[in-house]
C-alpha positions as CSV (number, residue, x, y, z in Angstrom):
1,X,147.5,157.6,129.8
2,X,148.1,154.5,131.4
3,X,147.5,151.3,129.0
4,X,146.2,148.2,130.4
5,X,147.3,145.1,128.3
6,X,146.6,142.8,130.7
7,X,142.9,143.7,130.5
8,X,143.2,143.5,126.9
9,X,144.5,139.9,127.0
10,X,141.5,139.1,129.5
11,X,138.9,140.3,127.1
12,X,140.2,138.8,124.3
13,X,140.7,135.4,126.0
14,X,137.3,135.6,127.5
15,X,135.5,136.1,123.9
16,X,137.6,133.5,122.2
17,X,136.5,131.1,125.0
18,X,132.9,132.2,124.6
19,X,133.2,131.5,121.0
20,X,134.8,128.2,121.1
21,X,137.8,129.5,118.7
22,X,141.4,128.4,119.0
23,X,144.2,131.2,118.8
24,X,144.8,130.3,114.9
25,X,141.3,130.7,114.1
26,X,141.0,134.4,115.6
27,X,144.3,135.2,113.7
28,X,143.0,134.0,110.2
29,X,139.4,135.5,110.6
30,X,141.0,138.7,111.7
31,X,144.0,138.6,109.4
32,X,146.2,139.5,112.2
33,X,149.5,137.5,112.5
34,X,149.3,134.4,114.6
35,X,152.4,135.7,116.5
36,X,150.7,139.2,117.4
37,X,147.5,137.2,118.7
38,X,149.7,135.0,121.0
39,X,151.6,138.0,122.2
40,X,148.4,139.9,123.2
41,X,146.5,136.7,124.5
42,X,149.3,135.9,126.6
43,X,150.4,139.3,127.6
44,X,153.9,138.6,126.6
45,X,154.9,141.6,125.0
46,X,153.5,145.3,125.8
47,X,154.1,147.5,122.9
48,X,152.4,149.9,120.8
49,X,149.9,147.8,118.3
50,X,148.4,149.7,115.2
51,X,145.0,150.7,115.6
52,X,144.1,148.5,112.6
53,X,145.4,145.3,114.7
54,X,143.1,146.3,117.7
55,X,140.4,147.3,115.4
56,X,140.5,143.9,113.3
57,X,140.5,141.8,116.6
58,X,137.4,143.8,118.1
59,X,135.4,143.5,114.8
60,X,136.3,140.0,114.3
61,X,135.2,139.1,117.9
62,X,131.9,140.8,117.5
63,X,132.5,144.1,119.4
64,X,132.7,147.8,118.3
65,X,135.8,148.5,116.3
66,X,137.1,150.8,119.2
67,X,136.3,148.0,122.0
68,X,139.9,146.9,122.6
69,X,141.5,150.2,122.3
70,X,138.6,151.5,125.0
71,X,139.7,148.4,127.4
72,X,143.3,149.3,126.8
73,X,142.9,152.8,127.8
74,X,140.3,151.6,130.9
75,X,137.7,153.2,129.3
76,X,134.1,151.5,128.9
77,X,133.8,150.0,125.7
78,X,131.2,151.7,123.2
79,X,128.2,149.4,122.3
80,X,128.5,147.5,118.9
81,X,125.7,149.5,117.3
82,X,127.4,152.8,117.9
83,X,128.8,154.4,115.0
84,X,132.5,154.2,114.5
85,X,135.2,157.2,114.9
86,X,135.9,157.5,111.5
87,X,138.8,160.0,112.4
88,X,140.7,157.3,113.1
89,X,140.0,155.3,109.9
90,X,143.1,156.9,107.9
91,X,145.3,156.4,110.7
92,X,144.5,152.8,111.0
93,X,144.9,152.5,106.9
94,X,148.3,154.3,107.4
95,X,149.2,151.9,110.4
96,X,148.4,148.9,108.2
97,X,150.3,149.7,105.5
98,X,153.1,150.8,107.4
99,X,152.9,147.2,109.2
100,X,152.5,145.5,105.5
101,X,155.5,147.3,104.2
102,X,157.8,146.5,107.2
103,X,156.5,142.7,106.4
104,X,157.6,143.2,102.9
105,X,160.9,144.7,103.9
106,X,161.6,141.8,105.9
107,X,160.9,139.4,103.4
108,X,162.9,141.0,100.9
109,X,166.0,140.9,103.4
110,X,165.5,137.3,103.8
111,X,165.2,136.8,99.9
112,X,168.6,138.7,99.5
113,X,170.4,136.7,102.2
114,X,169.2,133.5,100.5
115,X,170.2,134.6,97.1
116,X,173.7,135.7,98.2
117,X,173.9,132.3,99.7
118,X,173.1,130.6,96.3
119,X,175.2,132.6,94.4
120,X,178.3,131.9,96.8
121,X,177.8,128.3,95.9
122,X,177.0,128.2,92.5
123,X,180.2,130.8,91.9
124,X,182.9,128.7,90.1
125,X,185.9,128.1,92.3
126,X,189.1,129.8,91.0
């Protein structure tokens, strides 16, 4: 199945313009990092995104949770009133946890590097 990330970018940009939002506002409202929103809006990086990311953006933009996934897969998006496919809920939550754990690991690595630098500067010279 081919993925159309350009169509996702176009859909997001059109809806953001309709709502009169800025990129930062979409990021804050959806709890998706501004860097990811920027990559999606400008279609600069094509890579697998978690179902949670696409669902969060879809919902924040007032669409059905699977709207952007349908756009990505060249399918007709479901109507906002249609029930969500709960089979994806567990995977979505696991994706969100995986993403959060990766962010925490990155931060811990940064802290470790900073701490090593501080220790090196504080160590008494022999």
